N, C-alpha and C positions, 0 to 999 in steps of 0.2 A: 644878881640876887637869885638865890634858889627859890623856886616856886613850890614850897612844901609847907605842911602844917605841923611842924614840930617833929620830934623823934618818933612819935607814935603813928605817923602817917602811913608808913609802910605796913605796919601791922593792921591798920584799919582797912587799907586797900586790899590786903591779902584776905580779908574776911570773906571775899567772894569765892575763894578757892575751896573746893571740896577736899575731903581728907585724903583721897587717893592721889592728889596732885594733878588730876585731870579736870578740865573745865566741863561743866554740865551742858553747855551749848555746843553743838557740833556744827562746824562750818559746812554750808551746803553749796557754796558758790565757787569751789575750786581754789587752788593756791593763788595767793596774790602777793605782789611785792609791796611791802609797807615800809615807809620811812617814819621812824620815831625820833622826834627832836625833844630831848629831855635832859636837863643838867643834873638832876638827882639820880645818882648811880643806882640806888636800890629800886626806885620807881621804874627807871628805864629797863633794868634787868627783869623786873616783874612783868612788865608789859611784853617785853621781847619773848620771855619764856612762854607766856600764855599764847601769844600769836603763833609762835613756832610749833607749839603743841597742837594748835588748830590747823597746822599744815601750811602756814604762810612763810614767806621769806622776808626777813626783817633786817633793815639797816638802822643803826642808831647813831645819832649825832649828839654830842654833849654841849655844843654851843650853837648860838643862832647863826653865826657865819658859816660854820661847818654844815649846818642843816640847809641853809640856802644854797650852798655849793652843790650838795647832793640833790636837792629838789630841782635845781636847774640843769644838772648834768646827767641825771638818770631818769628813767621812766618808772613811776610808781602808780599803783592803783589807788592807794590811800596814803595820806600824810597825817600823822598824829603829832601835835606839837603843844608844848607848854606856852603860856603867855609870857612869863618872865624868864628870860634867858640871858646868859652872859654874852656880850658882844653885839647881839642884835635881837630885839624882842620879837615875839611871835607875830604881833600885828604887822610889823615891818616885813617879816618874811612873807606873810600871806599877800600883802599889798604888792610886793615886788614880783612874786610869781604870777599873780593875776595880771599885773601890768605887762608881763612878758608873754601872756597868752597861755600859760599853763593852767589847765582846768581840772587837775587832779583834785578829788574831794579832800577837804581838810577838816579834821576834827580837833578842836581845842580841848585840852585836858588841863584844868587849872584850879587854883584855890580862889581865884577872883570871882566872887559869887554874886556881885551886884547886878541888878537888871541892866543898868547902864553898861556894865562891862560886857555882858552877853550881847547886847545890841551892837556895841562897838565892834566886837569880834565878828559877828555875822555880817555887819555892813562892810567890814574890811574885805570880805570874800570867803570867810569860813563857811562850811556847810552844816556844822553841828557843834555843840558846846556841852562838855561834860565836866561836872564839878568834882574836885577831890574833897574827901576820899570817895572812892567808888568801888563797886564790886566788879571784878573782871568780866563776869557774865554780861553785865550791862554794856561795858565797853565793846565786847565782841558783838553783841546784838546791834550796836550802833554802827560798827564797822560793816557788818553784813547789810544793814539797811542802806548805807551809803553805796555799797557795791551794787545794790539792786537798782539804784537810780539810773535812768537813761542818761547817756552822755549828752552834754549840752550841744544843741544844734546838730545832732547826729541824724541827718535825714537818710543817709545811705549806710546800711549796716553790713552789707556784703560787697566786697570788691572782687572783680573777676578780670583777669588779664591772661589771655591765651588759656592754658590749662591750669593756671594758678588761681587759687581762690582763698580769700581772707574773710573770716567772720569776725567783725569788729566787736560784737557783743560777747561772743563765746571766747574771743581771743585765740582763735585757732586758724592755722594755715595748712592748706593741703595743695599738692600738685599732682594732677592726674590720679586723684583719689588717695594718694599717699600723704599721710599726715607729717608735717614738718614741725619739729620742736624748736621754737625760737625764744631767746632771751628778750626781756622787755625792750631793750634798746634796738635789737635786731628787728623786732616787730614794728617799732616806730619807723625805722629806716625803710623797711619794705613797704609799709603803708604809704609813706611819702612817694616812693618810686612808683607804686601802683596808681596813686592818684595823678601822677604825671606820666603815665605810660606813653611811650612813643616820643617823648620830649627829652631833651638834654637838661639834666639838673647839675648845677655846678657845685663844687665843694663848698663854696660860701653859702649857697642855698641850703645845703644839707646841715651845715653848722648852725645856721640861724633857725631852721624849722624843725630839726630833729633834736639838736642839742641845746637849742635856745642860747647859743653863743653868738654875740654880735661883735665878735673879734676873732682873730685867728690865734688859736692856742699854740701854734707852731709845733704841732705834733702830727703823727700819722694816724690819728684817731679815726678819721673817715675811711682811709684806705684799709686799715685793719678790720673795721666792721664790714666793709664791702667784701673783703676777702672771706670773712667768716660766713657772711650771708650767701655768697656764691657757693661755698662748700656745702651748704644745706639746701639751697634752692635749685642749683644746676647740676650738682654731682649725681651721676647715674642716669641723666636724661640726655637724649641725643641732641637736643637743641638748647643751647644756653639762652637764658632770658636777660640776664644782667650783662650789659655791654659797657665797655670803657670807650668814651668818646675822646680820643686823644687830644690833649690840650684844652679840653672843655669841661669834662666831668663824666657823668654816667647816664645811662638810659636803660629803661626796661622795655624790651620788645613788646609791642602791642599785639603781635601775632607771630605764629611760627613761620 
């Protein structure tokens, strides 16, 4: 069942857009990777366009199952989801990812306006709740507010291993003062290696803790990402930090 309020919903939502086609609120928190789970094509395109104009990278899923697959398989800074979705509803998505330990902030965007609906959504694990129709400026403000929130249970915000440094809040990595540009999944993979520096981590450990896969997908997804990470972290440096432990897994050298 599509979560929309008649044919005029898209026009009402678009009321927040100024005449130039640009949004009045300028993002101040840097580009984020955002997942939008919305079955209404017009609404999904509207949200995507606005977020991309604000400088963000956006993935869109049109069904609940596709949304859950992306939420579990990729790293996102924000997830925006409808409540009523084909295949799997928004509540089930949030409960599932929270149960899997995924702490990405979630914003519900829905026509379900009752107080009980909002309480149910927040208690399921969502972080915020926005009622349709809405002005895009308000959605962007809520996204920015969620981005400002400190990560849950984040006692350590900077990781350092040898000459490699990761700022978890700024989402930046540098080695010997040289900044390294990482994709979200590469960032999560390196974070896990750094938190276990000097220890061997197995392929299964990486699948479970970086990809949230509790099964073997029978692909070379880990090997491919390790190879990409090596090309960014070790290339151009005399001492490689990422090591292959033959027959066991991988290890990040704790010192040169």
